[in-house]
C-alpha positions as CSV (number, residue, x, y, z in Angstrom):
1,M,-74.6,42.2,-102.9
2,A,-75.3,38.9,-101.4
3,E,-74.1,38.6,-97.8
4,E,-71.5,35.9,-97.1
5,T,-72.6,33.2,-94.7
6,K,-70.1,32.5,-91.8
7,P,-69.9,29.0,-90.3
8,S,-71.4,28.7,-86.9
9,G,-69.2,28.0,-83.8
10,T,-70.7,24.7,-83.2
11,G,-70.3,23.2,-86.6
12,A,-66.9,24.6,-87.4
13,T,-63.9,22.4,-87.2
14,P,-60.3,23.6,-87.0
15,A,-58.0,23.2,-89.9
16,S,-55.8,20.2,-90.1
17,G,-52.6,22.3,-90.2
18,T,-53.1,23.9,-86.8
19,A,-52.0,22.2,-83.5
20,K,-54.0,22.1,-80.4
21,P,-52.9,24.3,-77.5
22,A,-51.0,22.4,-74.8
23,P,-52.7,22.2,-71.4
24,K,-51.3,24.5,-68.7
25,S,-49.3,22.8,-66.0
26,S,-49.9,23.3,-62.3
27,A,-46.5,25.0,-61.8
28,S,-47.3,27.6,-64.5
29,T,-50.7,28.3,-63.1
30,S,-49.3,28.7,-59.6
31,G,-46.5,31.0,-60.7
32,S,-48.9,33.1,-62.7
33,T,-51.5,33.4,-60.0
34,G,-49.0,33.8,-57.1
35,S,-51.3,31.9,-54.7
36,T,-48.7,29.3,-53.5
37,A,-44.9,30.0,-53.1
38,P,-42.3,27.4,-53.9
39,K,-41.0,25.4,-50.9
40,A,-37.4,26.3,-49.6
41,P,-34.9,23.4,-49.4
42,A,-34.7,21.8,-46.0
43,T,-31.6,22.7,-43.8
44,P,-30.1,20.3,-41.3
45,T,-31.0,21.1,-37.7
46,A,-28.7,21.1,-34.7
47,A,-29.9,17.6,-33.7
48,T,-29.2,16.1,-37.1
49,A,-26.0,18.0,-37.9
50,T,-22.9,15.8,-37.6
51,P,-20.1,17.1,-35.3
52,A,-16.9,18.3,-36.9
53,A,-14.2,15.7,-37.1
54,K,-11.3,16.2,-34.7
55,P,-7.9,16.7,-36.2
56,A,-5.8,13.6,-36.0
57,E,-2.8,13.7,-33.6
58,K,0.5,13.7,-35.2
59,A,2.5,10.5,-34.4
60,K,6.0,11.0,-33.1
61,P,8.7,9.8,-35.5
62,K,10.5,6.6,-34.6
63,A,13.8,8.4,-34.3
64,A,12.5,10.7,-31.6
65,E,11.0,7.8,-29.6
66,K,14.3,5.9,-29.8
67,S,16.2,8.9,-28.6
68,E,13.9,9.5,-25.6
69,A,14.2,5.8,-24.7
70,S,18.0,5.9,-24.9
71,E,18.1,9.1,-22.8
72,K,15.9,7.5,-20.1
73,A,18.0,4.4,-20.1
74,T,21.2,6.3,-19.6
75,S,19.7,8.5,-16.8
76,D,18.5,5.3,-15.0
77,A,22.0,3.8,-15.4
78,D,23.6,6.9,-13.9
79,E,21.2,6.9,-11.0
80,G,21.8,3.3,-10.2
81,P,19.4,0.6,-9.1
82,R,16.0,1.8,-8.0
83,A,15.4,1.7,-4.2
84,P,12.7,-0.7,-3.1
85,K,9.6,0.7,-1.4
86,R,9.2,-2.4,0.8
87,A,11.6,-4.8,2.4
88,T,12.0,-8.4,1.3
89,L,10.5,-10.4,4.2
90,E,9.8,-14.0,4.9
91,N,6.3,-15.4,5.2
92,D,6.6,-15.6,9.0
93,E,7.8,-12.0,9.3
94,R,5.0,-10.8,7.0
95,R,2.5,-12.6,9.2
96,L,4.0,-11.0,12.4
97,L,3.7,-7.6,10.9
98,H,0.0,-8.1,10.4
99,L,-0.2,-9.3,14.0
100,R,1.6,-6.2,15.2
101,R,-0.9,-3.9,13.5
102,S,-3.8,-5.7,15.3
103,I,-1.9,-5.4,18.6
104,D,-1.3,-1.7,18.1
105,R,-5.1,-1.2,17.5
106,R,-5.9,-2.9,20.8
107,R,-3.2,-1.3,22.9
108,P,-4.6,1.2,25.4
109,I,-3.3,4.7,26.2
110,F,-0.9,4.5,29.1
111,G,-1.6,7.7,31.1
112,R,0.9,8.8,33.8
113,Q,-0.5,9.0,37.3
114,A,-2.0,12.3,38.2
115,A,-1.5,13.6,34.6
116,N,-5.0,15.0,34.7
117,R,-4.2,16.9,37.9
118,Y,-0.9,18.7,37.0
119,V,-0.1,20.2,33.7
120,R,3.6,20.0,34.4
121,I,3.5,16.2,34.2
122,G,2.2,16.1,30.7
123,R,-0.6,14.2,29.2
124,W,0.6,11.3,27.0
125,G,4.2,12.3,26.2
126,S,5.9,10.7,29.3
127,W,5.5,7.6,31.4
128,R,6.6,6.9,35.0
129,R,5.8,3.7,36.8
130,P,3.6,4.4,39.9
131,R,5.5,3.6,43.1
132,G,3.2,4.8,45.8
133,L,2.3,2.4,48.6
134,Q,-1.4,3.2,48.3
135,S,-1.4,4.0,44.6
136,K,-4.6,2.8,43.0
137,Q,-2.9,2.7,39.6
138,R,-0.1,0.4,40.8
139,R,-2.7,-1.9,42.4
140,H,-4.6,-2.1,39.0
141,Y,-7.9,-0.6,40.1
142,G,-10.3,-0.7,37.2
143,Y,-11.1,3.1,37.2
144,R,-7.4,4.0,36.9
145,P,-5.3,4.0,33.7
146,M,-3.6,0.9,32.5
147,V,-0.1,0.2,33.6
148,V,2.6,-0.7,31.1
149,S,3.4,-4.4,31.2
150,I,5.2,-7.0,29.1
151,G,2.0,-8.4,27.5
152,F,1.6,-5.3,25.3
153,R,4.9,-5.8,23.5
154,T,5.3,-6.6,19.8
155,P,6.8,-9.9,18.6
156,A,10.6,-10.0,19.1
157,K,11.4,-11.1,15.6
158,I,10.0,-7.9,14.0
159,R,10.6,-5.5,16.9
160,G,12.0,-2.2,15.7
161,L,11.0,-2.7,12.0
162,T,9.2,0.1,10.1
163,P,5.7,-0.5,8.8
164,S,7.2,-1.3,5.4
165,G,9.5,-3.9,6.9
166,F,12.9,-2.2,6.9
167,R,15.3,-2.1,9.8
168,P,16.3,1.5,10.2
169,Q,20.0,2.4,10.4
170,I,21.2,5.9,11.4
171,V,24.0,7.2,9.1
172,S,26.0,10.4,9.2
173,N,28.6,9.8,6.5
174,S,28.9,8.0,3.2
175,A,31.2,5.3,4.7
176,Q,28.3,4.0,6.9
177,L,26.3,3.3,3.7
178,E,28.7,0.6,2.5
179,G,27.5,-2.3,4.7
180,L,23.8,-1.8,4.4
181,D,21.5,-4.4,2.7
182,P,19.1,-2.6,0.3
183,K,16.5,-5.4,0.6
184,R,16.4,-5.5,4.4
185,E,17.7,-2.1,5.8
186,A,16.9,1.5,5.2
187,A,18.9,4.6,6.0
188,I,18.0,7.4,8.4
189,I,20.2,10.5,8.0
190,A,21.2,11.9,11.4
191,H,19.6,15.1,12.5
192,G,22.9,16.8,13.0
193,V,23.9,16.5,9.3
194,G,23.7,19.8,7.4
195,V,21.7,20.3,4.3
196,R,24.7,20.2,1.8
197,K,26.0,17.0,3.2
198,R,22.5,15.5,3.6
199,L,21.9,16.0,-0.2
200,L,25.2,14.3,-0.9
201,L,24.2,11.4,1.3
202,E,20.8,11.1,-0.4
203,E,22.5,11.0,-3.8
204,A,25.0,8.3,-2.6
205,A,22.2,6.2,-1.2
206,R,20.1,6.6,-4.4
207,K,23.0,5.3,-6.5
208,K,23.4,2.3,-4.1
209,G,19.7,1.5,-4.3
210,L,19.1,2.2,-0.6
211,H,15.8,3.5,0.8
212,V,16.1,6.8,2.8
213,L,13.4,7.2,5.4
214,N,13.8,10.9,5.9
215,P,14.7,12.4,2.6
216,I,14.6,16.1,1.7
217,L,14.1,15.5,-2.0
218,K,11.0,13.5,-2.7
219,E,10.8,11.2,-5.7
220,E,8.3,11.7,-8.5
221,G,6.1,8.8,-7.3
222,G,6.2,10.0,-3.7
223,Q,7.3,8.0,-0.6
């Protein structure tokens, strides 16, 4: 038998009906070999993360706001006019009040004679005019304490006024509150009035719009 001759590898051509094999992709090769792992998706860090949104505050309904305003108006009407914190003063009186503050800062301490020698005399709580014939304080020696004289007084127009400009009036019953001017005068409740009657006087003064200088019950804003 004659041996069949096979075509050589170099000279052989593939048949027309057969397709060429597709080239392998890099992804397939990497997956098959296992040399490189797929990258994980990036997660937001703490610096780039956005803060959580705060819940929106619920707005009060209009009906509730109107009811609160009406209750406040009725309570204010029951209490009466609000007491002023400062008196209504003229320009001249306001100027004299500032002058009195400067005089108070310059006024010396009037020490009683021999107060440093005897404890029974007291330090600065009492004053007696020195009457001794040879008293160095009466003769205004420079190393002795100052003597009370008329030059240290405050102006007569504002004498007796409080720092806020009110003229204090001592009251012990509700009848004495009738003739007081809320813009110029303030009430001082007498020390002999009991607590129950004092509270009633404070309530009566609050309804009249009078300022009380020594109240038991403090207001919300403070006095």
